N, C-alpha and C positions, 0 to 999 in steps of 0.2 A: 596492487595498486594499483595505475597512479592516478589512473580513470573515473572511480574507485573513490569518490569523493564527498562528502558532507556533504547533504541536498540529494543530489542523483538521487533520483525515477526512475524503480527499476521494478523486473515482473517477474515473481518465483515462479521456478519449470516446476516442480516437482513439492509434492508430499500433502499433507493438506490442505496450502493455501496456495495449492499451485493454483496461475491464473492471476493471482494479486498484482494488484501493484503496491508498492513500498517505497519508502524513501527511505537513503541512510544515514543515520543518525551518529554514528559514530564505524567505521571502517577500523578493522588490526587486518595490517599485515601476514605480521610473519607472528600470529598466533601466540595462544600463549596459555598457561597451565591445560586448562578445566578444558579446552580448543583450540589441542595444538596442529591448526588449519587456520588459513585467512578464512574470515568469515567479516560479520557485523554486524550490528544489535541495528535493525532498522522497525519501524514505525510502516501500518499499512492499515490495507480499510476490509477488512474483514462485508461485511454489508454495505455496500452500495447507497446513496439517496434515492427516491424514487420518484418517477417525472413527479411536475407537477406543473400548473395553470393557471393562469390566472382565476380562472373560474373558481377554483376550491376557496372553501374560506381561512382565513388566517391559522389556524391552531390545526386545518389540515394539512397545512402547506406545510411549516412549525413539524408536524410529524410526522409527512415524508422529509423532511427536509435532516435525520436523524444521521447518522457514521456509527457503522460497530467497531473499532479498530481493535488493533493485532500488535503486537511487540513481541520480536523473535530472535534470535542470535542465530543467522543462517548460514553459511559456506558458499564461496564465493562463488562458485559450481557451479552451485543450484538457485541464483541471481544472472537473470538474460536484463542488461542496461540498454536505457534508453538514452533519447538524445536533448531528452527534458532534467529541467532542476526546479526546485524544491527550495526559498531563502524559510525558515519553520525559525524566527527567533527561538522561543517558546518550549520552541525542547532542547535545546543546547543541553540544557545546567538537568534537565529533569530528567535527563535517562542515560544510564550511566553500564558496564557490566556489573555494577552490584549489585541492581533495580533487583536482576532474577535473583538473588537472594532469597527475597520474604512476596509472600503473598501479598502484604499487605502496600509493602514497597509497588510491590507489579502492580496494585491494583490504584494506586495513585497514582503513576504514568500514565494508564492506559487510560484514567479519567483526566489530564491534562492533555494528554492528545487526540483526546474525544472533542477539549473544547478549540483548542488551537486550528483544529482541522474542520468542525460543525462552521467558526467563523471565520474562514479560509475559504471556503465553498459558499459561507448567503453573500460575502465582499465576492465573486462573482471569478478571482481570479483560480488562472487555473483550469477551467471545471478538465480542460481534460484528463485529473488528473483522479479525477469523481464521478467518471463513465464507467461500467462495465467493458474489457474485453472483449470483444467481438469476433468471431470462428463460423468457418461453412455451419454449423450447429446450428450455432445463436440467429441463425434466417430461414430458417425451418424446412432444408434440405435435408436431402440423404445426403452421402458416401456418393455413390453416380450422375446424381444433378452437377452437384459440387464441379465432378471430372471432367464434365461436358462443358461447366459455367470458365474449367482454368483456372480452377484454386488450387485444385492436387492431381499430383501429376500422377 
C-alpha cells in the first residue's frame, strides 16, 4: 500500500496491543515466506510516559518519563493509519525482519527503540504520539451516557 510508508504513525486495532500507537519501520507489501501477506515491522509504545509537573523533583520526572516499547510484525489489516508521521533516523538500520529470529537481537532492538523514543519525548516533539488514545470509556462514563452525549450511535 503506497500510503503505508516508513515513518507513518498507525494505531493497532486487534490483539494484545489494540489501541496502541506505532510507527512503521519497514513496510512489506507483497509478503514473504514466513508472513505470506502484506505486513509491516512496527515499533510502538506499550506503556506511555506518565504526566509530570514542575513541582516534581528531577528524579521523579525522570522516572515518570520512561517508556516501555515493543516491536512487532503486524498484518496491514490490523493497522489503522493516521495523518501523522514520525521521523526516526536511529531506527532505520536497527530493526528489520531478521531482528525477530534471535531473542538477544530483539532485546537489543527494543533498547535502541526505547532510547530513541525517550529522546524524542524529552525533546518535546510529536507530543501526540506519546499520549494514550482516549475513548468514552476513559472519560468515566457508561455507554448510556455516552449515547446521550452523542459519541455512540
